[in-house]
N, C-alpha and C positions, 0 to 999 in steps of 0.2 A: 504493500500500500504506500509506504513512503516514497518508493521509486516512482509509482504512478503519479503521486501528488507533485513530485518534482518535475516530471515530464509535463503535467498539466500546467503548472506554474510557468514553465519555460515557454510553452506554446501561447499562453495568455499574455506573457510579458510584452511590453512595447518594444518594437525593434530599435536597435541602436540608431541614434541620430545620424551618425557618420557613415557606417557601412550598410545599414539597413538589413543586415542578415542575421546578426546575433541579437539576443535580447539585451536591451539597455539595462544599466545597473545604477540608478534607474533611467538615466538618459543616454549614456554611451556605454558600450561594452568595455570590458577590462582591456582588451587588445587595442582598441581604438584610443582609449584613454592614455595608454602607455605610448602609442605611436604618434598621436597627433595633438594631444592637449599639452600645454607647455608650462604649467606653473613651476616645474622643477628645472626647466632649461635655463641656461645662462642668459640673462637679459639685463639691460640697463634698468636700474630701479626707478629711474626718473621717467624715461620715455618708452620703456619696454622694447627697445631695439634689440635684436639678437646679437649676442656677443660670442666670440670664439671660446671664451673661458670666463668663469665668474669674476666680476669686477663691480665696484660700487656704481659706476656710471660709464656711459659711452663718451667718446671724445667730444662729440658735439655738445652734449649737456655740460661737460666740464668746461668747454670754452665759453658757452653762453647758456646759462641755466634758464630753463623755461619758467613761466609763472606757476605752473602746476607743480605739486610736490612729489607725486608718484603716479605711476601707471601700471596697471595689472591687466594682463590679457590672457585669454584662454588658449589661443592658437595663432599660428601664422596664417595670414590671408593667402592660403594655398590649398590645393586639393587635400581632403574633401571639404574643409570648412568653407572655402570660397563658394562652392556649389550650394551649400546650405543657405548662405547669406543671399546669394543671387535668387534662389528659389523663394526666400522670404520677401525680398524687396520687389521682384518683378513677376513672381508667380502668385503673389497674394497668399502665400502659405503662412497664415498668422499663427498656426499651431507651432511652427518652428520658433517664433518669437518666445512662446511660453517655455519651450525646451531650453532655449539659449538663456533666458532669464533665470531659469532654475539652476542651470550650470554655473552661471555667474554668482548667484547667491550662495551656492554650495561652497564655492572657492573663497568668496569674500568673507564668509563667516569664519573661516579658519585663518585668513591672511590679514584682515583689516581691523583696525580699531574702530568700532562702530558707535562708540559712545558719543551721544549728541550729534549724530550724523543724519543727513537727509540725502535723498536720491534726486538728482536733477537730470532728466534726459536732454540730449542735445536737440534744440529745435530744428526742424527740417526747413530747407529753403521753400519759400512760398510756392513757387511753380511746381516743385516736386511733390509737395503736400497735396496740391490740387490734382496733379496728374495721378499720383499713387493712391490717394484716398486715405492714407494712414502714414504715421511716422514710426518707422521700425524701431528707432531708439526708444520712443515712448512705450511701445508694446513690450519690448524687452525689459525696460526699467520697471514697468508695472508689476511684472511677475517677480523680479529681483527684490523690489521693495516689499512686496507682500511676504515673500519667503523669509526676508531678513527682519521683518517687523519694523521697518523704517518708514518715515513719512515720504510719500512721493510728491515732490514739490514741483508740480507742472508749471507753476508761475515763477519759479526761481530764475529762469532764463527766458528771454524773449528775443526773437530775431526782429531787429528794427530796421534793417537795411538789406535790400536785395544785393546778392553777390553772385556773379557769374560762376558756373561750375569750375571747380579747382583742378580737374583731372589733367588738363594740358599745360598747367602752369608750373614754373619752377618754385623753389622754396621762398625766395624773396617776393616773387609775385603773389604767391599764395598768402603770405603775411599781409601784404598791402590789400589784397582782395577782401580779406575778412575784417580788416581794421574797422572798428565802429559798427560791425554788423549785429552785435548782441548787446543786450542790457540785462542787468541783474537786479533782482528785488532786494530790498533791505532786510527781507526775512532771512537772508543767509548770514547776517551779521553774527559773528561769534560762533558759527556752526562749522562742523566738518561737512564739506560738500562732496558727494560721490557723483561724478559726472558719468553718465552711461551713454555709450554709443556702440554702433555695430562694428565699424572699421576705423582704425587709425592709420593714416598714411604718413604725411610729413609731420603731423602734429600741429600745424598752423592754426587750424580751427579750434582745437582744444586749448592751445596756448592763449588765444584771444579770449576764449570763454573764461579761462582761469584768471586772466588779467582783470576782466570786469567783475568777476566774483570776489577777487581779493580787494578791488577798489570799493566794493559794497560791504566789505568787512568780514568776508569768509575767513575762518581761522586756518583752514587747510583745504586744499583741493586735490582730490585723487581721481584719476581717470580709471574707469572700469569698462573695458572694451572687449568685445567678443574676439576680434582678430586684429593682428598687427601686420602690416605689409613687411616682408623680409627686408 
């Protein structure tokens, strides 16, 4: 009977988010967790850039420290995680946001100081919000905040200026592009702010967000992102 119950539980278990073949435990299987999720891999503690070996920070952050204090990511923006994010954003697979939010919460609970913290999703560009019909960062943050028992501060950040897409721009252009694009509420004053997004590339957007949060009195700004470009 125990063997039959184990088989039944295995068949009823939700498939792994990344490989889709093995049961998740509860979101990803053990093999995919070891192969693709990256909390234990060497990364810059500030911007989460991959490092060849453990070090406190990458060269860029040592030369010019960003406004945010730390960044934590689940995985590289590479297969299979990039496919999951693309399916969420362009395939309207909102159930994937719930799974990603649960994974972020699971890791954040063990890695972050959550005392007096609040969760703030990155606001989506106006035209993308209208085109997509939802903000993937908000959907991910909603589940992470619920699982962590933290306030979801949807009004903590507001996009106040249209900015063209960042994809084709260099780092300096990206920084200029997002300058003044966000405003922060005074509700963040004295609080630890955990900023949630799906993908971090150059970090220019998150740096600008951290700048306005710190200007509004945030005590600490930590980025919690699903994937980081290698």
